[in-house]
C-alpha positions in Angstrom: 116.6 59.1 145.8 117.1 55.3 146.4 119.3 53.5 143.9 117.9 50.0 143.1 120.2 47.4 141.8 119.2 44.0 140.3 120.1 41.2 142.6 118.4 38.2 140.9 116.3 37.5 137.8 114.4 34.6 136.3 113.0 34.0 132.9 109.3 33.0 133.1 108.8 29.7 131.1 106.2 29.4 128.4 102.8 28.3 129.7 103.2 30.3 132.9 101.7 33.8 133.4 102.9 36.1 136.1 101.3 39.3 137.3 102.5 41.7 140.0 100.3 44.4 141.6 101.2 46.2 144.9 103.6 43.5 146.1 101.2 40.6 145.3 102.7 38.1 142.8 100.2 35.8 141.0 101.4 32.9 138.9 99.1 30.9 136.7 99.9 27.7 134.9 98.4 24.4 133.8 98.4 23.2 137.4 96.5 26.1 138.9 97.1 29.5 140.4 99.2 30.6 143.3 99.4 34.0 145.0 102.2 35.3 147.3 102.6 38.7 149.0 106.2 39.9 148.9 106.7 43.3 150.6 109.8 44.8 152.1 111.3 48.3 152.4 114.7 47.3 151.0 113.8 44.7 148.4 111.4 45.1 145.5 110.0 42.8 142.8 109.4 43.6 139.1 107.7 41.6 136.5 108.0 42.6 132.8 108.4 41.0 129.4 108.6 37.4 130.6 111.1 38.1 133.3 110.9 38.5 137.1 113.6 40.6 138.8 114.4 41.2 142.4 115.9 44.6 143.1 117.6 45.7 146.3 118.5 49.0 147.7 121.2 47.8 150.1 123.9 45.2 150.0 124.2 43.7 153.4 123.5 40.2 155.0 119.9 41.0 155.9 118.9 42.1 152.4 120.8 39.3 150.8 118.9 36.8 153.0 115.6 38.4 151.9 116.6 38.3 148.2 117.5 34.6 148.5 114.2 33.8 150.3 112.2 35.6 147.6 114.1 33.9 144.8 113.3 30.5 146.4 109.6 31.5 146.7 109.4 32.6 143.0 111.1 29.4 141.9 108.7 27.3 144.0 105.7 29.3 142.5 106.9 28.6 138.9 107.5 24.9 139.7 104.2 24.6 141.4 102.0 26.0 138.6 104.0 24.0 136.0 104.4 20.6 137.6 102.9 20.7 141.1 104.2 19.2 144.3 103.5 15.9 146.0 104.1 14.9 149.6 103.7 11.3 150.9 102.8 10.4 154.5 102.9 7.0 156.1 100.1 5.8 158.5 101.9 3.8 161.3 100.2 1.8 164.0 101.1 -1.2 166.2 97.9 -2.4 167.9 94.8 -0.4 166.9 94.3 -0.1 163.1 93.9 3.5 162.1 91.3 4.4 159.6 91.9 7.5 157.6 89.4 9.2 155.3 89.1 12.5 153.4 85.8 14.3 153.9 85.5 17.7 152.2 88.3 19.9 153.4 89.5 17.7 156.3 91.2 14.5 157.0 89.4 12.3 159.5 91.5 9.9 161.6 89.4 7.2 163.3 90.4 4.6 165.9 93.7 6.3 166.8 95.1 4.4 169.8 91.6 2.9 170.2 89.9 6.3 170.8 86.2 6.5 170.2 86.1 10.1 168.9 87.8 10.8 165.6 90.7 13.3 165.2 90.4 15.8 162.4 93.1 17.7 160.5 92.3 20.6 158.2 93.3 20.6 154.5 94.8 24.0 153.7 94.0 25.9 150.4 94.0 24.1 147.1 95.7 21.0 148.4 94.2 17.7 147.4 94.5 14.7 149.7 94.0 11.0 148.9 94.5 7.8 150.9 95.8 4.6 149.3 96.5 1.8 151.7 98.9 2.9 154.5 99.9 6.1 152.6 98.4 9.6 152.4 99.3 11.6 149.2 99.1 15.4 149.3 99.3 17.2 146.0 98.8 20.8 144.8 100.5 23.8 143.2 101.5 25.6 146.5 104.3 24.1 148.5 103.5 26.1 151.6 99.9 24.9 151.7 100.9 21.2 151.2 103.5 21.5 154.0 100.9 23.1 156.3 98.4 20.4 155.6 101.1 17.7 156.4 101.9 19.5 159.6 98.2 19.6 160.5 97.9 15.8 160.0 101.0 15.1 162.0 99.8 17.4 164.8 96.4 15.7 164.9 98.1 12.4 165.7 100.5 13.7 168.4 100.5 11.5 171.5 100.6 13.2 174.9 101.2 11.6 178.3 102.9 8.4 177.0 106.5 7.5 176.3 107.1 8.3 172.6 109.8 5.7 172.3 107.1 3.0 173.0 104.0 4.5 171.5 105.1 5.3 168.0 101.6 5.4 166.4 100.8 8.3 164.1 101.0 9.6 160.6 104.4 10.8 159.5 105.9 12.5 156.5 108.2 10.4 154.4 
């Protein structure tokens, strides 16, 4: 018989609904819904009576690391469905003006280094992108999805075959 001890707990704020089924945690709030799968042999999640608890069966460095990671994930889920997250990216160019537009679930980057064909970056999940001047704003309830979208945009403007100290054009996270 495994003895589970409570390692961490969090009171769920009012306005946030949490449900847990087979290791899948769903959070709902005014900003949307976020789902995260949290499964491990030595760490378990429980949600009851307005409280989320993380239970562990061992007390070593590996398990403590998993508990800390899950605690951070749960805090980010609560923060995301309550207030949301926003990342800001800067469009930077020296000679050829870059035109950036949002079309459906992708960001289209035209005239990058004078190229004729556009570069395209995918918007992940429920992330919303908007372009204002030389800035791109990414907003949404899931911090992972926003970060992955920002990485897709940076990756789409990566320069190969040139000296990166000279050619510093691109779209970068602030």
